[in-house]
ROSE-4610 file (N, C-alpha, C; in Angstrom, 1 decimal, always signed):
// ROSE-4610
residu = [X/X/X/X/X/X/X/X/X/X/X/X/X/X/X/X/X/X/X/X/X/X/X/X/X/X/X/X/X/X/X/X/X/X/X/X/X/X/X/X/X/X/X/X/X/X/X/X/X/X/X/X/X/X/X/X/X/X/X/X/X/X/X/X/X/X/X/X/X/X/X/X/X/X/X/X/X/X/X/X/X/X/X/X/X/X/X/X/X/X/X/X/X/X/X/X/X/X/X/X/X/X/X/X/X/X/X/X/X/X/X/X/X/X/X/X/X/X/X/X/X/X/X/X/X/X/X/X/X/X/X/X/X/X/X/X/X/X/X/X/X/X/X/X/X/X/X/X/X/X/X/X/X/X/X/X/X/X/X/X/X/X/X/X/X/X/X/X/X/X/X/X/X/X/X/X/X/X/X/X/X/X/X/X/X/X/X/X/X/X/X/X/X/X/X/X/X/X/X/X/X/X/X/X/X/X/X/X/X/X/X/X/X/X/X/X/X/X/X/X/X/X/X/X/X/X/X/X/X/X/X/X/X/X/X/X/X/X/X/X/X/X/X/X/X/X/X/X/X/X/X/X/X/X/X/X/X/X/X/X/X/X/X/X/X/X/X/X/X/X/X/X/X/X/X/X/X/X/X/X/X/X/X/X/X/X/X/X/X/X/X/X/X/X/X/X/X/X/X/X/X/X/X/X/X/X/X/X/X/X/X/X/X/X/X/X/X/X/X/X/X/X/X/X/X/X/X/X/X/X/X/X/X/X/X/X/X/X/X/X/X/X/X/X/X/X/X/X/X/X/X/X/X/X/X/X/X/X/X/X/X/X/X/X/X/X/X/X/X/X/X/X/X/X/X/X/X/X/X/X/X/X/X/X/X/X/X/X/X/X/X/X/X/X/X/X/X/X/X/X/X/X/X/X/X/X/X/X/X/X/X/X/X/X/X/X/X/X/X/X/X/X/X/X/X/X/X/X/X/X/X/X/X/X/X/X/X/X/X/X/X/X/X/X/X/X/X/X/X/X/X/X/X/X/X/X/X/X/X/X/X/X/X/X/X/X/X/X/X/X/X/X/X/X/X/X/X/X/X/X/X/X/X/X/X/X/X/X/X/X/X/X/X/X/X/X/X/X/X/X/X/X/X/X/X/X/X/X/X/X/X/X/X/X/X/X/X/X/X/X/X/X/X/X/X/X/X/X/X/X/X/X/X/X/X/X/X/X/X/X/X/X/X/X/X/X/X/X/X/X/X/X/X/X/X/X/X/X/X/X/X/X/X/X/X/X/X/X/X/X/X/X/X/X/X/X/X/X/X/X/X/X/X/X/X/X/X/X/X/X/X/X/X/X/X/X/X/X/X/X/X/X/X/X/X/X/X/X/X/X/X/X/X/X/X/X/X/X/X/X/X/X/X/X/X/X/X/X/X/X/X/X/X/X/X/X/X/X/X/X/X/X/X/X/X/X/X/X/X/X/X/X/X/X/X/X/X/X/X/X/X/X/X/X/X/X/X/X/X/X/X/X/X/X/X/X/X/X/X/X/X/X/X/X/X/X/X/X/X/X/X/X/X/X/X/X/X/X/X/X/X/X/X/X/X/X/X/X/X/X/X/X/X/X/X/X/X/X/X/X/X/X/X/X/X/X/X/X/X/X/X/X/X/X/X/X/X/X/X/X/X/X/X/X/X/X/X/X/X/X/X/X/X]
num = [1/1/1/2/2/2/3/3/3/4/4/4/5/5/5/6/6/6/7/7/7/8/8/8/9/9/9/10/10/10/11/11/11/12/12/12/13/13/13/14/14/14/15/15/15/16/16/16/17/17/17/18/18/18/19/19/19/20/20/20/21/21/21/22/22/22/23/23/23/24/24/24/25/25/25/26/26/26/27/27/27/28/28/28/29/29/29/30/30/30/31/31/31/32/32/32/33/33/33/34/34/34/35/35/35/36/36/36/37/37/37/38/38/38/39/39/39/40/40/40/41/41/41/42/42/42/43/43/43/44/44/44/45/45/45/46/46/46/47/47/47/48/48/48/49/49/49/50/50/50/51/51/51/52/52/52/53/53/53/54/54/54/55/55/55/56/56/56/57/57/57/58/58/58/59/59/59/60/60/60/61/61/61/62/62/62/63/63/63/64/64/64/65/65/65/66/66/66/67/67/67/68/68/68/69/69/69/70/70/70/71/71/71/72/72/72/73/73/73/74/74/74/75/75/75/76/76/76/77/77/77/78/78/78/79/79/79/80/80/80/81/81/81/82/82/82/83/83/83/84/84/84/85/85/85/86/86/86/87/87/87/88/88/88/89/89/89/90/90/90/91/91/91/92/92/92/93/93/93/94/94/94/95/95/95/96/96/96/97/97/97/98/98/98/99/99/99/100/100/100/101/101/101/102/102/102/103/103/103/104/104/104/105/105/105/106/106/106/107/107/107/108/108/108/109/109/109/110/110/110/111/111/111/112/112/112/113/113/113/114/114/114/115/115/115/116/116/116/117/117/117/118/118/118/119/119/119/120/120/120/121/121/121/122/122/122/123/123/123/124/124/124/125/125/125/126/126/126/127/127/127/128/128/128/129/129/129/130/130/130/131/131/131/132/132/132/133/133/133/134/134/134/135/135/135/136/136/136/137/137/137/138/138/138/139/139/139/140/140/140/141/141/141/142/142/142/143/143/143/144/144/144/145/145/145/146/146/146/147/147/147/148/148/148/149/149/149/150/150/150/151/151/151/152/152/152/153/153/153/154/154/154/155/155/155/156/156/156/157/157/157/158/158/158/159/159/159/160/160/160/161/161/161/162/162/162/163/163/163/164/164/164/165/165/165/166/166/166/167/167/167/168/168/168/169/169/169/170/170/170/171/171/171/172/172/172/173/173/173/174/174/174/175/175/175/176/176/176/177/177/177/178/178/178/179/179/179/180/180/180/181/181/181/182/182/182/183/183/183/184/184/184/185/185/185/186/186/186/187/187/187/188/188/188/189/189/189/190/190/190/191/191/191/192/192/192/193/193/193/194/194/194/195/195/195/196/196/196/197/197/197/198/198/198/199/199/199/200/200/200/201/201/201/202/202/202/203/203/203/204/204/204/205/205/205/206/206/206/207/207/207/208/208/208/209/209/209/210/210/210/211/211/211/212/212/212/213/213/213/214/214/214/215/215/215/216/216/216/217/217/217/218/218/218/219/219/219/220/220/220/221/221/221/222/222/222/223/223/223/224/224/224/225/225/225/226/226/226/227/227/227/228/228/228/229/229/229/230/230/230/231/231/231/232/232/232/233/233/233/234/234/234/235/235/235/236/236/236/237/237/237/238/238/238/239/239/239/240/240/240/241/241/241/242/242/242/243/243/243/244/244/244/245/245/245/246/246/246/247/247/247/248/248/248/249/249/249/250/250/250/251/251/251]
x = [+82.9/+83.9/+83.6/+82.4/+81.9/+80.4/+80.1/+78.8/+78.5/+77.4/+77.0/+75.6/+75.3/+74.1/+73.4/+72.3/+71.4/+72.3/+73.0/+73.8/+72.9/+73.2/+72.6/+73.7/+73.5/+74.4/+73.6/+73.8/+73.1/+74.1/+73.8/+74.5/+73.6/+73.9/+73.1/+71.6/+71.3/+69.9/+69.3/+70.0/+69.5/+70.1/+69.2/+69.7/+70.0/+71.2/+71.6/+71.8/+72.0/+72.0/+71.0/+70.0/+69.0/+68.8/+69.3/+69.1/+69.5/+70.7/+71.2/+71.8/+71.4/+72.1/+72.7/+73.9/+74.5/+75.6/+75.6/+76.6/+77.3/+78.6/+79.4/+80.2/+80.0/+80.6/+82.0/+82.9/+84.3/+84.1/+84.9/+84.9/+83.8/+82.9/+81.8/+82.2/+81.5/+81.4/+80.0/+79.9/+78.6/+78.5/+77.4/+77.2/+76.3/+76.6/+75.8/+75.2/+73.9/+73.2/+72.3/+71.9/+71.0/+71.2/+70.2/+70.3/+71.3/+71.6/+72.5/+71.8/+72.6/+72.1/+71.5/+71.7/+71.1/+71.8/+73.1/+73.9/+75.0/+75.3/+76.2/+77.7/+78.1/+79.5/+79.6/+78.5/+78.5/+78.7/+78.0/+78.2/+79.6/+80.2/+81.6/+82.5/+82.2/+83.0/+82.9/+81.7/+81.5/+82.3/+82.2/+82.9/+84.4/+85.0/+86.4/+86.9/+86.1/+86.5/+86.8/+86.5/+86.6/+85.5/+84.5/+83.4/+82.9/+82.3/+81.8/+80.3/+79.7/+78.2/+77.6/+76.5/+75.8/+75.3/+75.0/+74.6/+74.8/+74.8/+74.9/+76.3/+76.5/+77.8/+78.3/+79.7/+80.3/+81.4/+81.4/+82.3/+83.1/+84.4/+85.2/+86.1/+86.0/+86.7/+86.4/+85.1/+84.6/+85.1/+85.6/+86.0/+85.2/+84.7/+84.0/+85.0/+84.7/+85.7/+85.2/+84.1/+83.5/+84.6/+85.5/+86.5/+87.8/+87.9/+89.2/+89.4/+90.6/+90.9/+91.0/+91.0/+91.1/+92.4/+93.5/+94.8/+94.7/+94.1/+94.0/+93.1/+92.1/+91.3/+92.1/+92.9/+93.7/+94.7/+95.3/+96.3/+95.6/+94.3/+93.5/+93.2/+93.3/+93.0/+91.9/+91.5/+90.5/+91.0/+90.7/+91.3/+90.2/+90.3/+89.2/+89.8/+89.0/+89.2/+88.1/+88.3/+87.3/+86.6/+85.4/+84.6/+85.3/+86.0/+86.9/+88.3/+89.0/+90.3/+91.3/+91.9/+92.8/+94.3/+94.9/+96.3/+97.3/+98.5/+99.6/+100.1/+99.6/+99.8/+101.2/+102.0/+103.4/+104.4/+103.9/+104.7/+104.5/+105.5/+105.4/+104.3/+103.9/+102.9/+103.3/+104.6/+105.1/+105.1/+105.5/+105.6/+104.2/+103.2/+101.8/+101.4/+101.8/+101.5/+102.3/+103.6/+104.4/+103.9/+103.2/+102.6/+101.6/+100.9/+100.0/+100.7/+102.0/+102.8/+103.5/+103.4/+104.3/+104.2/+103.0/+102.8/+103.6/+104.1/+104.9/+106.4/+106.8/+108.2/+108.6/+109.6/+110.0/+111.2/+111.8/+113.1/+112.9/+111.7/+111.5/+112.3/+112.1/+112.6/+114.1/+114.7/+116.2/+116.9/+116.2/+116.8/+116.8/+115.7/+115.6/+116.7/+116.9/+117.9/+119.3/+119.6/+120.9/+121.1/+120.1/+120.1/+120.8/+120.2/+120.7/+120.3/+121.0/+120.7/+119.2/+118.7/+117.3/+116.4/+116.7/+115.9/+116.0/+117.2/+117.4/+116.6/+116.6/+115.8/+114.3/+113.8/+112.4/+112.0/+112.9/+112.6/+112.5/+113.5/+113.4/+112.2/+111.8/+110.6/+109.3/+109.2/+108.1/+108.0/+109.1/+109.1/+108.7/+109.2/+108.8/+107.3/+106.8/+105.4/+104.5/+104.9/+104.1/+104.2/+105.4/+105.6/+104.7/+104.6/+103.7/+102.2/+101.8/+100.5/+100.2/+101.2/+101.1/+101.0/+101.7/+101.6/+100.2/+99.6/+98.2/+97.2/+97.5/+96.6/+96.9/+97.9/+98.3/+99.0/+99.6/+100.2/+101.7/+102.3/+103.7/+104.6/+104.1/+104.9/+104.9/+104.0/+103.9/+104.5/+105.2/+105.6/+106.4/+107.2/+108.1/+107.6/+106.4/+105.8/+105.1/+104.9/+104.2/+102.7/+102.2/+100.8/+99.8/+100.1/+99.2/+99.0/+99.9/+99.8/+98.9/+98.4/+97.6/+96.2/+95.6/+94.2/+93.3/+92.1/+91.2/+91.0/+90.9/+90.7/+92.0/+93.1/+94.4/+94.5/+94.0/+94.1/+93.2/+92.0/+91.1/+91.9/+92.5/+93.3/+94.4/+95.1/+96.2/+95.7/+94.5/+94.0/+93.6/+93.1/+92.8/+94.1/+95.2/+96.5/+97.0/+96.9/+97.4/+96.6/+95.3/+94.5/+94.9/+95.1/+95.5/+96.9/+97.7/+99.1/+99.1/+98.0/+97.9/+97.5/+97.3/+96.8/+95.6/+94.5/+93.4/+92.6/+92.0/+91.1/+89.7/+89.4/+88.2/+88.5/+88.1/+88.4/+87.1/+87.0/+85.9/+86.1/+85.3/+85.5/+84.3/+84.6/+83.6/+83.5/+82.5/+82.3/+83.6/+84.2/+85.5/+85.3/+84.1/+83.9/+83.3/+83.0/+82.3/+83.2/+82.6/+83.3/+84.2/+84.2/+85.1/+84.4/+85.2/+84.6/+84.2/+83.5/+83.0/+84.2/+85.3/+86.5/+87.2/+87.3/+87.9/+87.1/+85.8/+84.9/+85.1/+85.2/+85.5/+86.8/+87.8/+89.1/+89.0/+88.2/+88.0/+87.2/+86.3/+85.5/+86.5/+87.4/+88.4/+89.3/+89.6/+90.5/+89.7/+88.5/+87.7/+87.5/+87.3/+87.2/+88.5/+89.6/+90.9/+91.2/+90.8/+90.9/+90.1/+88.9/+88.1/+88.7/+89.3/+89.9/+91.1/+91.7/+92.9/+92.4/+91.1/+90.6/+90.1/+90.1/+89.7/+88.1/+87.7/+86.2/+86.1/+85.0/+84.8/+83.4/+83.4/+82.2/+82.2/+81.2/+81.3/+80.1/+80.4/+79.4/+79.6/+78.5/+78.6/+77.3/+77.3/+76.0/+75.9/+77.0/+77.0/+76.3/+75.0/+74.2/+74.8/+75.3/+75.9/+77.0/+77.9/+79.0/+78.5/+77.6/+77.1/+76.4/+75.6/+74.8/+75.7/+76.8/+77.7/+78.7/+79.0/+80.0/+79.5/+78.3/+77.9/+77.3/+77.6/+76.9/+75.6/+75.7/+74.5/+74.5/+73.4/+73.3/+72.4/+72.9/+72.1/+71.7/+70.4/+69.9/+69.5/+70.0/+69.7/+68.9/+68.0/+67.3/+67.0/+67.4/+67.3/+67.8/+69.0/+69.7/+69.2/+68.1/+67.5/+67.8/+67.9/+68.0/+66.6/+66.4/+65.0/+65.0/+66.1/+66.2/+67.6/+67.6/+68.9/+68.7/+69.7/+69.6/+70.4/+70.3/+71.1/+70.6/+71.4/+71.1/+69.7/+69.4/+68.1/+66.9/+67.0/+66.0/+65.9/+67.0/+67.0/+66.5/+66.8/+66.3/+64.8/+64.2/+62.8/+62.0/+62.7/+62.0/+61.2/+59.9/+59.1/+59.6/+60.0/+60.4/+61.7/+62.6/+63.8/+63.6/+62.7/+62.4/+61.8/+60.9/+60.2/+61.1/+61.9/+62.7/+64.0/+64.7/+66.0/+66.0/+65.1/+65.0/+64.0/+63.2/+62.2/+61.1/+60.7/+59.6/+58.6/+57.4/+56.4/+56.4/+56.1/+56.1/+56.0]
y = [+18.0/+17.7/+18.4/+18.1/+18.7/+19.1/+20.3/+20.8/+21.5/+21.1/+21.8/+22.3/+23.5/+24.2/+24.7/+24.1/+24.6/+24.8/+23.7/+23.7/+23.5/+24.4/+24.3/+24.3/+23.6/+23.6/+23.5/+24.5/+24.6/+24.5/+23.6/+23.5/+23.8/+24.9/+25.2/+25.2/+25.9/+26.1/+24.8/+23.7/+22.5/+22.4/+22.3/+22.3/+20.8/+20.4/+19.1/+18.8/+19.8/+19.7/+20.8/+20.4/+21.3/+21.4/+22.4/+22.6/+21.5/+20.9/+19.8/+20.3/+19.7/+19.9/+18.6/+18.6/+17.4/+17.7/+16.9/+17.0/+15.7/+15.7/+14.6/+14.8/+14.0/+14.2/+13.4/+13.9/+13.3/+11.8/+11.0/+9.5/+8.7/+9.4/+8.7/+8.1/+7.1/+6.7/+7.0/+7.9/+8.3/+7.9/+7.1/+6.6/+7.6/+7.8/+8.6/+7.8/+7.6/+6.7/+7.5/+6.8/+7.4/+6.8/+6.8/+6.2/+7.1/+6.6/+7.3/+8.7/+9.7/+11.1/+11.7/+11.2/+11.7/+13.0/+13.1/+14.3/+13.9/+12.7/+12.2/+12.7/+12.4/+12.9/+14.4/+15.0/+16.5/+17.0/+16.4/+16.8/+16.6/+15.5/+15.3/+16.4/+16.8/+17.8/+19.1/+19.4/+20.7/+20.6/+19.5/+19.4/+19.5/+18.9/+18.9/+20.1/+21.0/+22.2/+22.1/+20.9/+20.7/+21.5/+21.8/+22.7/+23.6/+24.7/+25.7/+25.6/+25.7/+25.8/+27.0/+26.9/+28.1/+29.0/+28.3/+29.0/+28.0/+28.5/+27.6/+27.8/+27.1/+27.3/+25.9/+25.8/+24.6/+24.9/+24.1/+24.3/+23.0/+23.1/+21.9/+22.3/+21.5/+21.8/+23.2/+23.5/+24.8/+26.0/+25.8/+26.9/+26.9/+28.1/+28.2/+28.0/+27.0/+26.7/+26.9/+27.7/+27.9/+28.4/+29.3/+29.9/+29.2/+28.1/+27.4/+26.5/+26.4/+25.6/+24.1/+23.2/+21.8/+21.5/+22.2/+22.1/+22.5/+23.7/+24.2/+23.3/+22.7/+21.7/+20.5/+20.1/+18.9/+19.1/+20.3/+20.6/+20.6/+21.0/+21.0/+19.6/+18.6/+17.2/+16.5/+17.0/+16.4/+15.7/+14.4/+13.7/+12.8/+12.5/+11.7/+10.7/+9.8/+9.0/+9.3/+8.8/+9.2/+7.9/+8.2/+7.1/+6.4/+7.2/+6.6/+6.9/+5.9/+6.1/+7.0/+7.9/+8.9/+8.5/+7.7/+7.3/+7.7/+7.7/+8.0/+6.7/+6.3/+5.0/+4.7/+5.7/+5.5/+5.6/+5.8/+5.8/+4.5/+4.2/+3.0/+3.1/+2.0/+1.9/+2.7/+2.6/+3.3/+4.8/+5.2/+6.6/+7.3/+6.5/+7.0/+7.3/+6.5/+6.7/+7.8/+7.9/+9.0/+10.4/+10.5/+11.8/+12.2/+11.3/+11.7/+12.1/+11.8/+12.1/+13.4/+14.1/+15.3/+16.4/+16.6/+17.7/+17.5/+16.3/+16.1/+16.3/+16.5/+16.8/+18.2/+18.4/+19.7/+20.3/+19.5/+20.0/+21.0/+21.0/+21.9/+21.5/+22.3/+22.0/+22.0/+23.0/+23.1/+22.0/+21.6/+20.5/+19.2/+19.0/+17.9/+17.9/+19.1/+19.2/+19.0/+19.4/+19.3/+18.0/+17.2/+16.0/+16.2/+17.2/+17.5/+16.4/+16.4/+15.4/+15.4/+16.6/+16.7/+16.1/+16.4/+15.8/+14.3/+13.8/+12.3/+11.7/+12.3/+11.8/+11.8/+13.0/+13.0/+11.9/+11.7/+10.7/+9.3/+9.0/+7.7/+7.5/+8.5/+8.4/+8.3/+9.1/+9.0/+7.7/+7.2/+5.9/+4.8/+4.8/+3.8/+3.8/+5.0/+5.2/+4.6/+4.9/+4.5/+3.0/+2.4/+1.0/+0.3/+0.9/+0.3/+0.3/+1.4/+1.5/+0.4/+0.2/-0.8/-2.2/-2.4/-3.7/-3.9/-2.9/-3.0/-3.3/-2.7/-2.9/-4.3/-5.0/-6.2/-6.0/-4.8/-4.4/-4.3/-4.7/-4.5/-5.2/-6.3/-7.0/-6.3/-5.3/-4.5/-3.1/-2.8/-1.5/-0.9/-1.7/-1.1/-1.4/-1.9/-2.2/-0.9/-0.8/+0.3/+0.2/+1.3/+1.3/+0.9/+1.3/+1.0/-0.5/-1.3/-2.8/-3.5/-2.8/-3.4/-3.7/-4.7/-5.0/-3.8/-3.8/-2.8/-2.7/-3.9/-3.9/-3.4/-3.7/-3.2/-1.7/-1.2/+0.3/+1.0/+0.4/+1.0/+1.0/-0.1/-0.1/+0.9/+1.0/+2.0/+3.4/+3.7/+5.1/+5.4/+4.3/+4.5/+4.7/+3.9/+4.1/+5.5/+6.0/+7.4/+8.4/+8.2/+9.1/+9.0/+7.8/+7.6/+8.2/+8.2/+8.8/+10.2/+10.9/+12.3/+12.4/+11.3/+11.2/+12.2/+11.9/+12.8/+12.8/+13.9/+13.9/+13.4/+13.8/+13.3/+12.7/+11.4/+10.7/+10.5/+10.9/+10.7/+9.6/+8.6/+7.5/+7.4/+7.6/+7.7/+6.4/+5.5/+4.2/+3.4/+3.2/+2.5/+1.0/+0.5/-0.9/-1.2/-0.2/-0.4/-1.3/-2.3/-3.2/-4.2/-4.3/-5.2/-6.5/-7.6/-8.8/-8.7/-9.7/-9.7/-9.7/-10.5/-10.6/-9.2/-8.5/-7.2/-6.2/-6.3/-5.4/-5.6/-6.9/-7.2/-6.6/-6.6/-6.1/-4.5/-3.9/-2.4/-2.1/-3.0/-2.8/-2.8/-3.8/-3.9/-2.7/-2.2/-0.9/+0.2/+0.4/+1.5/+1.3/+0.1/-0.1/+0.2/-0.1/+0.2/+1.7/+2.4/+3.8/+4.5/+4.0/+4.5/+4.3/+3.1/+2.7/+3.6/+4.1/+5.0/+6.5/+6.7/+8.0/+8.8/+8.2/+8.9/+8.9/+10.0/+10.1/+9.9/+9.2/+8.7/+9.1/+9.7/+9.9/+9.0/+8.1/+7.0/+7.1/+7.2/+7.1/+5.6/+4.9/+3.5/+2.9/+2.1/+1.4/+0.1/-0.4/-1.7/-1.5/-1.9/-1.7/-2.5/-3.7/-4.4/-3.7/-3.1/-2.3/-1.1/-0.3/+0.9/+0.5/-0.5/-0.8/-1.4/-2.1/-2.6/-1.6/-0.6/+0.3/+1.6/+2.0/+3.4/+3.5/+4.6/+5.0/+5.7/+6.6/+7.3/+7.2/+7.4/+7.3/+8.5/+9.2/+10.2/+9.7/+9.9/+9.4/+10.6/+10.7/+11.7/+11.2/+12.0/+11.7/+13.0/+13.0/+14.2/+15.5/+15.3/+16.4/+16.8/+16.2/+16.5/+15.4/+15.8/+14.8/+14.4/+13.1/+12.6/+11.8/+11.5/+10.8/+10.8/+10.7/+10.5/+9.8/+9.2/+8.5/+7.2/+6.4/+5.2/+4.1/+3.1/+2.1/+1.5/+1.1/+0.4/+1.3/+2.6/+3.6/+3.7/+3.8/+3.9/+2.7/+1.5/+0.3/+0.2/+0.8/+0.7/+1.9/+2.9/+4.2/+4.0/+4.1/+3.9/+4.7/+6.0/+6.8/+6.3/+5.8/+5.3/+4.0/+3.1/+1.9/+2.1/+3.1/+3.4/+4.1/+5.1/+5.9/+5.2/+4.7/+4.2/+2.8/+1.9/+0.5/+0.3/+1.3/+1.2/+0.3/+0.3/-0.6/+0.3/-0.2/+0.5/+0.0/+0.9/+0.5/+1.7]
z = [-46.5/-47.5/-48.9/-49.3/-50.6/-50.5/-51.0/-50.9/-52.2/-52.9/-54.1/-53.9/-54.2/-53.9/-55.2/-55.5/-56.6/-57.9/-58.3/-59.5/-60.7/-61.7/-63.0/-64.1/-65.1/-66.3/-67.6/-68.5/-69.7/-70.9/-71.8/-73.1/-74.2/-75.0/-76.1/-75.8/-74.8/-74.3/-73.7/-73.6/-73.0/-71.6/-70.6/-69.2/-68.9/-68.6/-68.4/-66.9/-66.1/-64.6/-64.1/-63.3/-62.9/-61.4/-60.8/-59.4/-58.5/-58.7/-57.9/-56.7/-55.5/-54.2/-53.8/-53.4/-52.9/-51.8/-50.8/-49.8/-49.5/-49.4/-49.1/-47.8/-46.8/-45.5/-45.5/-44.7/-44.7/-44.3/-45.0/-44.7/-45.4/-46.1/-46.7/-48.1/-48.5/-49.9/-50.3/-51.3/-51.8/-53.3/-53.6/-54.9/-55.7/-56.9/-57.8/-58.9/-58.9/-59.8/-60.8/-61.8/-62.8/-64.2/-65.0/-66.4/-67.2/-68.4/-69.3/-69.6/-69.6/-69.9/-68.7/-67.5/-66.3/-65.8/-66.2/-65.8/-64.8/-64.7/-63.7/-64.0/-65.2/-65.6/-65.7/-66.1/-66.1/-64.7/-63.8/-62.4/-61.9/-62.3/-62.0/-62.6/-63.8/-64.5/-63.8/-63.3/-62.5/-61.2/-60.6/-59.3/-59.4/-60.5/-60.7/-61.4/-61.9/-62.6/-64.1/-64.7/-66.1/-66.8/-66.2/-66.7/-65.6/-66.0/-65.0/-65.0/-63.8/-63.7/-64.3/-64.9/-65.4/-64.2/-63.1/-61.8/-60.7/-59.5/-58.3/-57.7/-56.6/-55.8/-55.5/-55.4/-55.0/-53.9/-52.9/-51.8/-51.6/-51.4/-51.2/-49.9/-48.9/-47.7/-47.2/-47.3/-46.8/-47.5/-48.7/-49.5/-50.8/-51.2/-52.5/-53.6/-54.5/-55.6/-57.0/-57.1/-58.5/-59.5/-59.0/-59.9/-59.9/-59.2/-59.1/-60.3/-60.8/-62.0/-61.5/-62.5/-62.1/-61.3/-61.7/-61.1/-59.6/-59.4/-58.0/-57.2/-57.7/-56.9/-56.7/-57.6/-57.4/-56.3/-56.3/-55.2/-53.8/-53.8/-52.6/-52.1/-53.0/-52.6/-53.3/-54.5/-55.3/-56.5/-56.7/-57.8/-58.4/-59.7/-60.3/-61.4/-61.8/-62.9/-64.0/-65.2/-66.3/-66.8/-67.3/-67.8/-69.0/-69.8/-70.8/-70.3/-69.9/-69.3/-70.1/-69.4/-70.0/-69.5/-70.3/-69.9/-71.0/-70.7/-71.7/-72.3/-73.4/-74.0/-74.3/-74.6/-75.0/-73.9/-72.7/-71.5/-70.7/-69.8/-69.0/-68.0/-67.5/-66.4/-65.2/-64.8/-63.7/-64.0/-65.2/-65.5/-65.4/-65.8/-65.8/-64.3/-63.4/-62.0/-61.4/-61.8/-61.3/-61.7/-62.8/-63.2/-62.1/-61.5/-60.4/-59.2/-59.1/-57.9/-58.0/-59.1/-59.4/-58.3/-57.7/-56.8/-55.5/-55.3/-54.1/-54.3/-55.5/-55.8/-55.3/-54.6/-54.0/-54.7/-55.6/-56.2/-57.3/-58.0/-59.1/-60.3/-61.4/-62.7/-62.7/-62.1/-62.1/-61.3/-60.2/-59.5/-60.3/-61.1/-62.0/-63.1/-63.6/-64.7/-64.2/-63.0/-62.4/-61.6/-61.5/-60.8/-59.4/-58.7/-57.3/-56.4/-55.2/-54.2/-53.8/-53.7/-53.3/-54.4/-55.7/-56.8/-56.8/-56.6/-56.5/-55.4/-54.2/-53.1/-53.4/-54.0/-54.4/-55.3/-56.3/-57.3/-56.7/-55.8/-55.1/-54.3/-53.6/-52.7/-53.6/-54.6/-55.5/-56.2/-56.7/-57.3/-56.4/-55.1/-54.2/-53.8/-53.7/-53.4/-54.6/-55.8/-56.9/-57.2/-56.9/-57.0/-56.0/-54.8/-53.8/-54.2/-54.9/-55.4/-56.5/-57.4/-58.4/-57.8/-56.7/-56.0/-55.5/-54.9/-54.4/-55.5/-56.7/-57.9/-58.6/-58.2/-58.9/-60.2/-60.3/-61.6/-61.5/-60.4/-60.2/-61.3/-61.8/-62.8/-64.2/-64.3/-65.6/-65.4/-64.3/-64.1/-65.2/-65.9/-66.9/-68.3/-68.4/-69.7/-70.2/-71.5/-72.2/-71.8/-71.3/-70.8/-71.9/-73.2/-74.3/-74.5/-74.0/-74.2/-73.2/-72.2/-71.2/-71.6/-70.9/-71.1/-70.6/-71.0/-70.6/-69.1/-68.4/-67.0/-66.3/-66.8/-66.2/-66.4/-67.5/-67.7/-66.7/-66.4/-65.4/-64.0/-63.7/-62.4/-62.4/-63.6/-63.7/-63.4/-64.0/-63.8/-62.3/-61.7/-60.2/-59.5/-59.8/-59.2/-59.3/-60.5/-60.8/-59.9/-59.8/-59.0/-57.5/-57.1/-55.7/-55.4/-56.4/-56.2/-55.8/-56.0/-55.6/-54.1/-53.5/-52.1/-51.9/-52.6/-52.6/-51.2/-50.9/-49.8/-50.3/-51.5/-52.2/-53.5/-53.7/-54.9/-55.6/-56.9/-57.7/-58.8/-58.8/-59.7/-60.6/-61.9/-62.9/-63.7/-63.3/-63.9/-64.0/-62.9/-62.8/-63.1/-63.0/-63.2/-64.6/-65.4/-66.6/-67.6/-68.1/-69.0/-68.4/-67.1/-66.4/-66.0/-65.8/-65.3/-63.9/-63.4/-62.0/-61.0/-61.4/-60.6/-60.5/-61.7/-61.7/-60.9/-61.0/-60.2/-58.7/-58.3/-56.9/-56.4/-57.3/-57.0/-56.7/-57.6/-57.4/-56.1/-55.8/-54.5/-53.3/-53.4/-52.3/-52.2/-53.4/-53.4/-52.8/-53.1/-52.6/-51.1/-50.6/-49.2/-48.5/-49.1/-48.5/-48.5/-49.5/-49.6/-48.5/-48.3/-47.2/-45.8/-45.6/-44.4/-44.1/-45.2/-45.1/-44.8/-44.7/-44.4/-45.6/-46.8/-48.0/-48.1/-48.7/-49.1/-50.6/-50.9/-52.3/-52.8/-54.0/-54.8/-56.0/-56.2/-57.1/-58.1/-59.4/-60.4/-61.0/-61.0/-61.4/-61.8/-62.8/-63.2/-62.6/-62.0/-61.3/-60.0/-60.0/-58.8/-57.6/-57.8/-56.7/-56.0/-56.8/-56.3/-55.5/-56.1/-55.4/-54.1/-54.1/-52.9/-51.8/-52.2/-51.2/-50.6/-51.4/-51.0/-50.3/-50.8/-50.4/-49.1/-48.4/-47.2/-47.6/-48.6/-49.1/-50.6/-51.2/-52.7/-53.2/-54.2/-54.9/-56.3/-56.6/-57.9/-58.7/-59.9/-60.9/-62.0/-62.6/-63.8/-64.6/-65.8/-66.7/-65.9/-65.3/-64.7/-63.3/-62.8/-61.5/-60.5/-59.2/-58.2/-57.8/-57.9/-57.6/-56.3/-55.8/-54.5/-53.9/-52.6/-51.9/-50.6/-50.1/-48.8/-48.8/-47.7/-47.6/-48.6/-48.9/-49.9/-49.8/-48.5/-48.3/-48.7/-48.4/-48.8/-50.3/-51.0/-52.5/-53.1/-52.6/-53.2/-53.2/-52.3/-52.1/-52.5/-53.1/-53.5/-54.8/-54.8/-56.0/-57.2/-56.9/-58.1/-58.7/-57.8/-58.4/-59.1/-58.6/-59.3/-60.6/-60.7/-62.0/-63.0/-62.5/-63.4/-63.8/-62.8/-63.0/-63.5/-62.9/-63.3/-64.4/-64.7/-65.8/-65.5/-64.2/-63.7/-63.0/-62.9/-62.2/-60.7/-59.8/-58.4/-57.5]
């Protein structure tokens, strides 16, 4: 599904990602752990095309994507959320999700302007699909409300709904539970489990250890831009280097 080989990224002579190798198999949930500044979000930006590696190669669905734009990668089936949610605050909740659905519209601009039968059919299908997503997120009652009026937890759910609206092959979640209550985090865990059951592959950056350990098939741990460990949760939990570096304990 995803393979990164010897990835490096340098900003102003400071190397923030150093020789990282990572592989994500179809149908997996892979957790990406590490303390603040470990390079997790930078790695996400490299994978999604928001930034370019200084060196190294990236493959998605067996295609080298180093030179692919974020849009081209999204069309291939790669979607993400952001550590700081990126929503359109002056648009409705439903409109925010519909934006994620745009690649499935077949009528094009002229069809939309002329309100052709094809355009109307596309709009009905996209609206129904997005309303179903909002139902799953528990946000259906807020579909017509302005997104900027939502609580922080609801905004996090909205961003996940928009990412799911693209029907991604690979979903990247960047600290989707940060700042949420335990109940809201549990809801996101169920959403991830459902996505996986639907055949989706997930790469998850998260500080909530309970979430990562419960959801992940494999975990990759970064520190100062380097991969220091990888493997199943039980191995990571007992890795002395992870305990010392990530948890700040000796062992």
